[in-house]
C-alpha positions as CSV (number, residue, x, y, z in Angstrom):
1,M,-11.6,-13.0,53.8
2,S,-10.1,-10.9,51.2
3,E,-6.2,-10.3,51.4
4,K,-6.9,-6.5,52.3
5,Y,-7.9,-7.8,55.9
6,K,-4.6,-9.2,56.6
7,R,-3.2,-8.3,59.9
8,F,0.5,-7.2,60.1
9,A,2.8,-7.8,62.9
10,Y,4.0,-4.5,64.5
11,D,7.6,-5.3,64.5
12,Q,7.4,-6.0,60.8
13,V,6.2,-2.4,60.0
14,A,7.6,-0.2,62.8
15,R,10.5,1.2,60.7
16,E,8.1,1.8,57.8
17,L,5.5,3.6,60.1
18,A,8.5,5.9,60.8
19,D,9.1,6.7,57.1
20,V,5.3,7.3,56.6
21,A,5.2,9.7,59.6
22,M,8.1,11.7,58.1
23,G,6.7,11.8,54.7
24,R,9.2,9.5,53.0
25,R,6.7,6.7,52.1
26,P,3.0,6.9,51.0
27,A,0.4,6.2,53.4
28,D,-2.4,3.5,52.8
29,L,-5.0,5.9,54.2
30,V,-5.2,9.5,55.3
31,I,-8.3,11.0,57.1
32,R,-8.5,14.6,57.0
33,N,-10.5,17.3,58.7
34,G,-11.4,15.2,61.9
35,R,-12.2,16.2,65.4
36,L,-10.0,13.7,67.7
37,V,-11.5,12.4,70.8
38,N,-8.0,12.1,72.6
39,V,-8.9,9.4,75.2
40,I,-5.3,9.8,76.7
41,T,-5.9,13.4,77.9
42,A,-9.7,13.7,77.9
43,Q,-9.4,16.3,75.1
44,I,-11.3,17.1,71.9
45,Q,-8.7,18.2,69.3
46,A,-10.0,20.1,66.1
47,N,-8.6,20.0,62.7
48,T,-6.9,16.6,63.4
49,D,-5.7,14.4,60.5
50,V,-4.8,10.8,60.9
51,A,-2.4,8.7,58.6
52,V,-2.5,4.9,58.4
53,Y,0.0,2.1,57.0
54,K,-0.5,-1.3,57.1
55,G,-3.2,-1.3,59.6
56,F,-1.3,1.0,62.1
57,I,-1.6,4.7,62.8
58,A,1.6,6.4,61.7
59,L,0.7,9.8,62.4
60,V,-2.0,11.9,64.3
61,G,-1.9,15.8,63.7
62,D,-1.1,17.7,60.5
63,A,-0.9,15.2,57.5
64,S,-0.1,18.0,54.8
65,H,3.3,16.7,54.3
66,I,2.3,12.9,54.2
67,M,3.3,11.3,51.0
68,T,0.4,9.7,49.0
69,D,0.3,8.1,45.8
70,E,-2.6,6.4,43.4
71,N,-3.1,3.7,46.1
72,T,-3.7,5.9,49.1
73,E,-7.3,6.4,50.2
74,I,-8.1,9.8,51.4
75,I,-11.2,10.3,53.5
76,D,-12.6,13.6,54.4
77,A,-14.1,13.4,57.9
78,E,-15.9,16.8,57.3
79,N,-15.4,17.7,60.9
80,R,-16.7,14.4,62.3
81,Y,-15.4,13.0,65.7
82,L,-12.6,10.5,65.4
83,A,-12.7,8.0,68.2
84,P,-11.0,4.5,68.8
85,G,-12.9,1.5,67.9
86,L,-14.9,0.1,71.0
87,I,-13.6,-2.8,73.2
88,D,-15.9,-5.2,75.1
89,S,-13.7,-6.6,77.8
90,H,-16.2,-9.3,78.8
91,M,-18.9,-10.9,76.8
92,H,-20.1,-14.3,75.7
93,V,-20.8,-14.7,71.7
94,E,-23.1,-17.6,72.7
95,S,-25.5,-15.4,74.4
96,S,-26.3,-13.5,71.0
97,M,-27.5,-17.0,69.9
98,V,-25.3,-16.9,66.7
99,D,-21.8,-18.1,65.9
100,L,-18.7,-16.0,66.1
101,R,-18.7,-15.0,62.4
102,S,-22.2,-13.9,62.3
103,F,-21.7,-12.1,65.5
104,A,-18.8,-10.2,64.2
105,A,-20.7,-9.2,61.2
106,G,-23.4,-7.9,63.2
107,V,-21.4,-5.9,65.8
108,L,-18.7,-4.4,63.4
109,A,-21.3,-2.0,62.1
110,H,-21.9,-0.8,65.6
111,G,-18.4,0.1,66.3
112,T,-17.2,-2.7,68.1
113,T,-13.5,-3.6,66.7
114,T,-12.3,-5.8,69.7
115,I,-14.1,-8.5,71.7
116,C,-12.9,-10.4,74.7
117,P,-15.3,-13.7,74.6
118,D,-15.2,-15.9,77.3
119,N,-16.6,-19.0,75.6
120,H,-17.2,-21.4,78.5
121,E,-20.8,-21.8,77.3
122,M,-19.4,-24.0,74.4
123,T,-16.6,-25.3,76.4
124,N,-19.2,-26.6,78.9
125,V,-20.6,-28.6,76.2
126,L,-17.8,-29.6,74.0
127,G,-14.6,-29.3,76.3
128,L,-11.3,-28.0,75.4
129,R,-11.8,-28.5,71.9
130,A,-14.4,-25.8,71.9
131,V,-11.8,-23.4,72.9
132,E,-9.5,-24.4,69.6
133,L,-12.7,-24.4,67.4
134,F,-13.3,-21.0,68.5
135,K,-9.8,-19.9,67.7
136,Q,-10.0,-21.3,64.4
137,S,-13.5,-19.7,63.4
138,S,-12.0,-16.4,64.5
139,E,-9.0,-16.5,62.0
140,G,-9.1,-14.1,59.0
141,I,-11.9,-11.8,60.1
142,P,-11.6,-8.0,60.8
143,I,-12.6,-8.0,64.4
144,K,-10.0,-8.6,67.3
145,V,-10.9,-11.7,69.2
146,L,-8.8,-12.0,72.5
147,T,-10.3,-15.0,73.6
148,A,-10.7,-15.6,77.6
149,M,-9.9,-19.3,78.6
150,P,-12.8,-20.8,80.4
151,V,-11.9,-21.8,83.9
152,C,-15.1,-22.9,85.5
153,V,-16.2,-25.9,83.6
154,P,-18.5,-26.8,85.6
155,S,-19.1,-23.5,87.5
156,L,-19.1,-25.5,90.8
157,P,-17.5,-29.0,90.4
158,G,-19.5,-31.6,92.5
159,M,-22.7,-29.4,92.5
160,E,-23.5,-30.0,88.9
161,D,-22.5,-32.0,85.9
162,A,-21.5,-30.5,82.3
163,G,-20.4,-32.1,79.3
164,A,-16.5,-31.8,80.1
165,V,-14.3,-30.8,83.0
166,I,-11.8,-28.1,82.7
167,G,-8.9,-28.4,85.3
168,P,-5.3,-26.9,85.5
169,Q,-3.8,-29.1,82.8
170,E,-6.6,-28.0,80.2
171,V,-6.0,-24.4,81.1
172,K,-2.3,-24.8,80.6
173,T,-2.9,-26.4,77.2
174,G,-5.1,-23.7,75.9
175,Y,-2.4,-21.1,76.9
176,E,0.4,-23.0,75.4
177,N,-1.4,-23.4,72.1
178,G,-2.2,-19.8,71.8
179,W,-6.0,-20.5,71.9
180,A,-6.6,-18.0,74.8
181,Q,-5.2,-14.5,75.5
182,L,-6.6,-14.0,78.9
183,Q,-8.2,-15.9,81.8
184,G,-12.1,-16.2,81.6
185,E,-14.1,-15.0,84.6
186,Q,-13.5,-17.1,87.8
187,M,-17.2,-17.6,88.8
188,N,-16.2,-20.2,91.6
189,F,-15.6,-17.2,94.0
190,P,-16.5,-19.3,97.0
191,G,-13.5,-21.7,95.9
192,V,-11.2,-18.6,95.5
193,I,-11.8,-17.0,99.0
194,F,-12.3,-20.4,100.9
195,G,-9.0,-21.7,99.5
196,D,-10.2,-24.6,97.0
197,P,-6.6,-26.1,96.0
198,T,-7.9,-26.9,92.4
199,V,-9.4,-23.3,92.1
200,H,-6.1,-21.9,93.0
201,D,-4.1,-24.4,90.7
202,I,-6.1,-23.0,87.8
203,T,-5.5,-19.5,88.8
204,G,-1.8,-20.3,89.0
205,E,-1.6,-21.4,85.5
206,G,-3.1,-17.9,84.4
207,I,-0.5,-16.2,86.7
208,R,2.5,-18.3,85.3
209,A,1.4,-17.7,81.6
210,D,1.2,-14.0,82.3
211,R,-2.5,-13.6,81.4
212,V,-4.9,-11.2,83.0
213,L,-7.2,-13.0,85.4
214,T,-10.8,-11.9,85.1
215,G,-13.3,-12.2,88.0
216,H,-16.8,-12.9,88.9
217,Y,-17.4,-11.9,92.6
218,A,-21.0,-12.3,93.3
219,G,-20.7,-12.0,97.1
220,E,-21.8,-9.2,99.1
221,D,-18.9,-9.0,101.5
222,L,-16.9,-6.1,100.3
223,N,-14.3,-6.4,102.9
224,A,-12.7,-9.8,103.8
225,G,-14.4,-11.7,100.8
226,L,-13.7,-9.1,98.1
227,N,-10.0,-8.5,99.2
228,A,-9.4,-12.2,99.3
229,F,-10.6,-12.4,95.8
230,I,-8.5,-9.6,94.3
231,A,-5.5,-10.6,96.4
232,S,-5.7,-14.0,94.6
233,G,-5.1,-12.4,91.3
234,M,-8.4,-11.3,89.9
235,T,-8.2,-7.9,88.0
236,S,-11.7,-7.3,86.9
237,C,-15.2,-8.0,87.9
238,H,-18.5,-7.7,86.0
239,E,-20.9,-8.7,88.7
240,S,-21.3,-5.4,90.7
241,T,-25.0,-4.8,91.2
242,T,-24.8,-1.8,93.4
243,S,-22.8,1.6,93.2
244,A,-21.1,0.8,96.7
245,G,-19.7,-2.3,95.1
246,A,-18.6,-0.8,92.1
247,L,-16.7,2.0,94.2
248,R,-15.1,-0.5,96.6
249,R,-13.9,-2.5,93.6
250,A,-12.2,0.6,91.9
251,Q,-10.9,1.5,95.3
252,L,-9.2,-1.8,95.7
253,G,-7.6,-1.5,92.3
254,M,-10.1,-3.9,90.5
255,Y,-11.5,-2.9,87.2
256,V,-15.2,-2.5,87.2
257,Q,-17.0,-3.7,84.3
258,Q,-20.3,-1.9,84.2
259,R,-22.8,-4.4,82.7
260,Y,-25.7,-3.4,80.5
261,G,-26.9,-6.4,78.5
262,S,-30.5,-7.5,77.0
263,A,-31.4,-8.7,80.5
264,W,-28.9,-7.8,83.3
265,L,-29.4,-4.0,83.2
266,D,-26.9,-3.2,86.1
267,L,-25.3,0.1,84.8
268,P,-28.1,2.6,86.2
269,N,-27.4,1.2,89.8
270,L,-23.6,1.2,89.1
271,I,-22.9,4.5,87.6
272,T,-23.8,6.6,90.6
273,A,-20.3,5.6,91.9
274,V,-19.2,8.1,89.1
275,T,-21.9,10.6,88.8
276,D,-22.2,11.0,92.7
277,N,-18.6,11.6,92.9
278,P,-17.4,14.5,91.0
279,G,-13.7,14.6,90.1
280,I,-13.4,10.9,90.7
281,D,-10.5,9.1,88.7
282,T,-12.5,6.9,86.2
283,R,-9.7,5.0,84.9
284,F,-10.7,1.8,86.6
285,F,-14.4,1.9,85.2
286,T,-15.3,0.1,82.0
287,L,-18.5,-0.8,80.2
288,V,-19.5,-4.3,78.9
289,T,-22.4,-6.1,77.7
290,D,-21.8,-9.6,79.1
291,D,-24.9,-11.0,77.5
292,V,-26.8,-9.6,74.7
293,T,-29.2,-11.1,72.3
294,S,-29.2,-11.0,68.4
295,A,-32.3,-8.9,68.6
296,T,-30.6,-6.3,70.9
297,I,-27.8,-5.9,68.5
298,R,-30.0,-5.6,65.5
299,D,-32.4,-3.0,67.1
300,E,-30.1,-0.9,69.3
301,G,-26.4,-1.8,68.7
302,H,-23.8,-3.6,70.8
303,L,-21.3,-1.7,73.0
304,I,-22.5,1.7,71.4
305,R,-25.8,1.1,73.0
306,V,-24.1,0.9,76.5
307,L,-22.0,4.0,75.8
308,R,-25.2,5.9,74.9
309,K,-26.9,4.7,78.2
310,A,-24.0,6.0,80.1
311,V,-24.1,9.3,78.6
312,S,-27.8,9.6,79.2
313,L,-27.3,8.8,82.8
314,G,-25.1,11.8,83.3
315,V,-21.4,10.6,82.4
316,N,-19.4,13.0,80.5
317,P,-19.1,11.7,76.8
318,V,-15.3,11.6,76.6
319,Q,-15.2,9.6,80.0
320,A,-17.8,7.3,78.7
321,I,-15.6,6.9,75.4
322,Q,-12.6,6.2,77.7
323,M,-14.8,3.4,79.5
324,V,-15.0,1.4,76.0
325,T,-11.6,2.3,74.7
326,I,-8.6,3.2,76.8
327,N,-9.8,1.7,79.9
328,P,-10.5,-1.7,78.8
329,A,-7.3,-1.7,76.9
330,Q,-5.5,-0.9,80.0
331,L,-7.4,-3.7,81.8
332,L,-6.4,-6.1,79.2
333,E,-2.7,-4.7,79.2
334,K,-3.1,-4.1,75.5
335,S,-3.0,-0.3,75.6
336,R,0.2,-0.4,73.5
337,W,-1.8,-2.0,70.7
338,I,-5.3,-0.9,70.9
339,G,-7.5,1.6,72.8
340,S,-6.5,5.1,71.6
341,L,-5.8,7.0,68.3
342,T,-2.1,7.3,69.0
343,P,1.1,6.5,66.7
344,G,1.9,2.9,66.6
345,R,-1.6,1.7,67.6
346,A,-4.1,-0.3,65.6
347,A,-5.9,1.7,63.1
348,D,-9.4,0.9,64.7
349,I,-11.1,4.4,63.8
350,L,-14.8,5.4,64.4
351,L,-16.1,8.4,62.5
352,M,-19.0,9.8,64.5
353,D,-21.5,12.5,63.7
354,D,-21.8,13.7,67.5
355,L,-21.1,12.7,71.2
356,Q,-24.7,12.2,72.1
357,S,-26.5,9.9,69.8
358,F,-22.9,8.5,68.7
359,N,-24.2,8.0,65.0
360,I,-21.4,6.2,63.4
361,H,-20.7,7.2,60.0
362,R,-17.8,4.9,59.2
363,V,-16.1,2.0,61.0
364,I,-12.5,1.4,60.1
365,S,-10.7,-1.9,61.5
366,D,-7.0,-2.3,60.9
367,G,-7.1,0.6,58.3
368,V,-9.9,-0.8,56.3
369,T,-13.3,0.5,56.0
370,V,-15.6,-2.4,57.3
371,A,-18.8,-0.4,57.6
372,K,-20.6,2.8,56.6
373,E,-23.7,4.0,58.1
374,G,-24.6,0.9,59.7
375,T,-23.9,-1.4,57.0
376,L,-21.2,-3.8,56.6
377,S,-18.9,-3.3,53.6
378,F,-18.2,-6.9,53.0
379,D,-19.5,-10.5,53.1
380,M,-18.5,-12.5,56.2
381,A,-17.5,-16.1,55.2
382,K,-19.3,-18.8,56.8
383,Y,-17.4,-21.4,58.8
384,D,-17.7,-25.1,58.1
385,Y,-18.4,-26.6,61.7
386,P,-17.5,-30.4,62.3
387,E,-20.4,-32.9,63.0
388,W,-19.4,-33.2,66.8
389,A,-20.1,-29.7,67.4
390,L,-23.7,-30.0,65.8
391,N,-24.7,-33.2,67.6
392,T,-24.6,-32.5,71.2
393,V,-28.1,-33.0,72.6
394,H,-28.0,-36.9,73.9
395,L,-31.4,-37.3,75.4
396,S,-34.3,-39.5,74.5
397,P,-37.9,-38.0,74.1
398,L,-39.7,-37.3,77.6
399,N,-43.0,-37.8,78.7
400,P,-45.3,-36.2,81.3
401,G,-44.2,-38.7,83.7
402,D,-40.7,-37.4,83.8
403,F,-41.9,-34.2,85.5
404,S,-43.8,-35.8,88.2
405,I,-42.8,-34.9,91.9
406,P,-44.5,-37.6,94.1
407,V,-45.1,-37.1,97.8
408,A,-46.6,-39.8,100.2
409,G,-49.7,-38.9,102.1
410,T,-52.2,-35.8,101.5
411,A,-50.7,-33.2,104.2
412,P,-49.7,-29.9,103.0
413,Q,-45.8,-29.7,102.2
414,T,-43.6,-26.7,102.7
415,V,-41.4,-26.5,99.6
416,R,-38.4,-24.4,98.7
417,V,-39.0,-22.0,95.7
418,M,-36.7,-19.9,93.4
419,R,-38.2,-16.5,93.0
420,I,-36.8,-14.9,89.7
421,V,-36.1,-11.2,89.9
422,P,-36.5,-9.8,86.2
423,G,-33.4,-7.7,85.2
424,M,-31.2,-9.4,87.7
425,V,-28.9,-12.5,87.8
426,F,-29.8,-13.6,91.2
427,T,-32.8,-15.1,92.6
428,K,-34.6,-15.2,95.9
429,A,-35.1,-18.1,98.1
430,E,-38.7,-18.3,99.3
431,T,-41.1,-21.1,100.7
432,A,-44.5,-22.1,99.8
433,A,-47.2,-24.4,101.2
434,M,-48.5,-26.9,98.7
435,V,-51.1,-29.6,98.9
436,P,-50.4,-32.9,97.2
437,Q,-52.9,-33.8,94.3
438,A,-53.1,-37.6,93.7
439,G,-49.9,-38.2,95.3
440,E,-48.0,-35.4,93.5
441,L,-46.9,-31.8,93.8
442,K,-48.2,-30.0,90.9
443,A,-47.5,-26.3,89.5
444,D,-50.0,-23.9,90.6
445,P,-50.5,-21.0,88.0
446,E,-53.1,-19.1,90.2
447,K,-50.1,-18.5,92.9
448,D,-47.6,-18.0,90.3
449,L,-45.9,-21.4,91.0
450,A,-44.2,-23.1,88.0
451,K,-42.5,-26.4,87.9
452,I,-38.9,-26.5,86.8
453,G,-36.8,-29.6,85.7
454,M,-33.2,-29.8,84.8
455,F,-32.2,-33.0,82.6
456,Y,-28.7,-33.9,81.9
457,R,-28.2,-33.7,78.2
458,H,-24.4,-34.7,77.5
459,A,-23.0,-37.8,76.1
460,D,-21.7,-39.4,79.4
461,E,-24.1,-41.5,81.7
462,I,-24.1,-39.9,85.2
463,T,-25.7,-40.7,88.5
464,H,-28.1,-37.8,88.7
465,P,-29.9,-37.4,85.4
466,K,-32.3,-35.0,86.4
467,S,-33.8,-32.9,89.5
468,L,-37.2,-31.0,89.8
469,G,-38.3,-28.0,91.7
470,F,-40.6,-24.9,91.8
471,V,-40.0,-21.2,90.6
472,S,-42.0,-18.1,90.9
473,G,-42.1,-14.8,89.1
474,T,-42.7,-16.3,85.7
475,G,-46.4,-15.5,85.3
476,M,-46.8,-18.4,83.2
477,K,-50.5,-19.3,82.4
478,P,-51.8,-22.7,82.6
479,G,-51.0,-25.2,79.6
480,A,-47.6,-23.2,79.1
481,A,-44.0,-24.4,79.3
482,Y,-40.5,-23.2,78.1
483,A,-37.7,-25.4,77.3
484,S,-34.0,-24.6,76.3
485,T,-30.6,-26.2,76.1
486,V,-29.4,-22.5,76.9
487,S,-28.9,-23.1,80.8
488,H,-25.9,-21.4,82.0
489,D,-23.4,-22.9,82.4
490,C,-23.7,-26.5,82.2
491,H,-26.3,-26.0,79.4
492,N,-28.5,-29.0,80.4
493,L,-32.0,-29.1,79.2
494,L,-34.0,-26.8,81.2
495,V,-37.7,-27.0,81.3
496,I,-40.2,-24.7,83.1
497,G,-44.0,-24.9,83.1
498,T,-47.4,-25.1,84.5
499,D,-48.4,-28.5,83.1
500,D,-46.3,-31.9,82.7
501,A,-47.8,-32.5,79.2
502,A,-46.9,-28.7,78.0
503,M,-43.4,-29.4,79.6
504,A,-42.8,-32.6,77.7
505,L,-44.0,-31.1,74.4
506,A,-41.7,-28.0,74.9
507,A,-38.6,-30.4,75.9
508,N,-39.2,-32.7,73.0
509,T,-39.4,-29.9,70.4
510,V,-36.0,-29.0,71.7
511,I,-34.5,-32.4,71.5
512,E,-35.6,-32.9,68.1
513,S,-34.0,-29.7,66.9
514,K,-30.8,-30.9,68.4
515,G,-30.9,-28.0,70.7
516,G,-32.7,-24.6,71.1
517,T,-35.5,-22.9,72.7
518,A,-39.1,-23.8,72.6
519,V,-42.3,-22.2,74.0
520,V,-45.6,-23.9,74.4
521,V,-48.9,-21.9,74.8
522,D,-52.3,-23.5,75.6
523,Y,-50.5,-27.2,74.8
524,K,-49.1,-26.0,71.2
525,V,-45.6,-24.9,70.2
526,A,-46.1,-21.2,69.9
527,G,-42.2,-20.4,69.5
528,H,-39.2,-22.3,68.6
529,M,-35.5,-21.4,67.9
530,P,-33.3,-24.2,66.6
531,L,-29.8,-23.8,67.9
532,P,-27.5,-26.5,66.3
533,L,-24.2,-25.4,67.3
534,A,-23.5,-27.0,70.7
535,G,-27.2,-26.6,71.4
536,L,-26.4,-22.7,72.2
537,M,-26.3,-21.1,68.7
538,S,-27.9,-20.7,65.4
539,L,-25.8,-20.7,62.1
540,E,-28.0,-17.9,60.6
541,S,-27.2,-14.2,60.4
542,I,-27.9,-11.8,63.3
543,D,-30.9,-10.5,61.4
544,T,-32.6,-13.9,61.0
545,A,-31.8,-15.1,64.5
546,A,-33.1,-11.7,65.6
547,D,-36.5,-12.5,64.1
548,Q,-36.4,-15.7,65.8
549,V,-35.7,-14.4,69.0
550,D,-38.5,-11.9,68.6
551,S,-40.7,-14.9,67.9
552,V,-39.7,-16.6,71.1
553,E,-40.2,-13.5,73.1
554,E,-43.7,-13.1,71.6
555,A,-44.4,-16.6,72.5
556,M,-43.3,-15.8,76.2
557,E,-45.5,-12.8,76.3
558,Q,-48.5,-15.2,75.4
559,A,-47.5,-17.6,78.0
560,G,-47.8,-14.9,80.4
561,C,-44.1,-13.9,80.8
562,V,-44.2,-10.3,80.3
563,H,-41.0,-9.0,81.2
564,Q,-38.2,-7.9,78.8
565,S,-35.9,-10.7,77.6
566,M,-37.4,-13.2,80.1
567,E,-35.8,-16.3,78.2
568,M,-32.3,-14.8,79.5
569,T,-33.5,-14.5,83.0
570,L,-34.8,-18.1,83.0
571,S,-31.6,-19.3,81.6
572,L,-29.7,-18.2,84.6
573,L,-31.8,-20.4,87.0
574,G,-29.2,-23.3,86.6
575,L,-26.1,-21.1,87.4
576,V,-25.3,-22.3,90.9
577,V,-22.8,-19.9,91.6
578,L,-25.3,-17.2,92.0
579,G,-27.4,-16.6,95.2
580,E,-29.6,-17.5,96.4
581,L,-31.2,-20.6,95.3
582,H,-30.6,-22.4,91.9
583,I,-31.1,-25.9,90.5
584,S,-28.7,-28.2,88.7
585,N,-29.2,-31.9,87.5
586,R,-28.0,-32.9,91.0
587,G,-30.6,-30.9,93.0
588,L,-31.4,-27.5,94.6
589,V,-28.1,-25.5,95.6
590,E,-28.3,-22.8,98.1
591,L,-25.6,-20.1,98.2
592,K,-25.8,-17.5,101.0
593,D,-23.3,-14.7,101.5
594,G,-20.2,-15.9,103.3
595,Q,-21.1,-19.5,103.2
596,P,-20.0,-22.3,101.0
597,P,-22.6,-23.5,98.6
598,R,-24.8,-26.5,99.8
599,F,-27.4,-29.0,98.4
600,V,-30.8,-28.5,100.2
601,D,-34.2,-30.5,100.0
602,L,-36.9,-29.4,97.9
603,I,-39.5,-30.3,100.9
604,I,-38.6,-28.8,104.0
605,S,-39.1,-31.6,106.8
């Protein structure tokens, strides 16, 4: 990066900021004639100027006395709105299917200036060195990266196998080395509320390191369970799916991270906690993306898309802006640095044309213009990744027999089935009667029953290399299959299909490309996206990756999967911390509310 993107330490410039504010030292940047969106008082202040020095705001108000020289940049806002840069307090870069630098290049133009990535996807594959690598790749780029230390690797120990294990010592190491600025989502909420000592040892490391602890409470018990989770130190949660759940979290002092990603569209169900309660204090309500694809970012924007949706659902525009600026800054305990356009804060400034479409005219990060009219103002340098991060799929080619589910006899069998719910993260546990064919249980596309397999793909040898089951709700046609190494959170090889041969073809296409996603239609590869970085991310730009995502989604439609972002919905079938029924490499895992998770048999005896 150019030297102009150097970030200065506040203690080194505080005295000079006072000089600028008093007119004794030239400002680096002066923005005149703006309408300030004051997120502190929820007011719009007309005829407001902003003076900036070394990446920090020196003055907000009347800048007529501010000293300038030949190096001072003067911007006439022309009565545009001035708002703080947007803060996404919970998201996963890996879900965009590009690396951090390509992601930053994509979202900066849409006004996101601070991200809090929980990189537990990479960490499930590469271990603690993924956290260090992520920190290294974030250096010298004009977006603030507050990394959340992964704490659930694997998400449910003993129920699945990842490529690594993160325990209390690894978490402590991540904090001590400055690789992580907050604690990642604690998905093992059963472990928290039922008192698992290792889970609480990990939480204890976050408390001792004075990190904000973020949560993931997927339970429906809003009394004992939720109170236990919050009492254990969790300060925020993005897993609310109902307005009652959102309101109860806020009432208990937990920040509600209202999610609106590419596939998880919870915001309309949550926001009525605000819109149905006029006068409610919304300081504990934030907006997050969690998981968005590169296609969503290219076509609709990043966090700005969530902001627009909130306003379209009836939220006051200034309140909505607070939910993506000062509220998350306070959640992160960083409001002394980011989240508002006030003196001493980072000069992350958006010039917006209006407060409905939120069209962004200019994006300023640390006092430097990084984008204008949706176009980045500089070239983002590529990062040179080590070979160990690019060679992570340790599987030999599969054959159709690897997907066989043998049974004895010819009597009908009752099997457990995962029913997906498009647009939601959970599944429904169902049963189906199946008649064996030639000693096997086969997929039945006429009844919308596809076969699912989870294959361990990491370097170590394990006792349970694979498991098989059935899933409904995909709509897959005969001769269709889907395979991907993006399979939250252990990211083993997930294969779904209506025919064993098609499943083998999809799986081997992914194996040969060292990770990625492949779709087979009529026994031919119809869509393929290579993801060489940890088997999760492309090294291409957002635009190129978006085109590849489009091709995969088009192939999914041809395969019969008509729902939006279906590949994201399928990617959660291995996330065993979600209810009600999911699959890991060790087998089917059932999670009922108020009960510890347990393994269940595919065939009900």
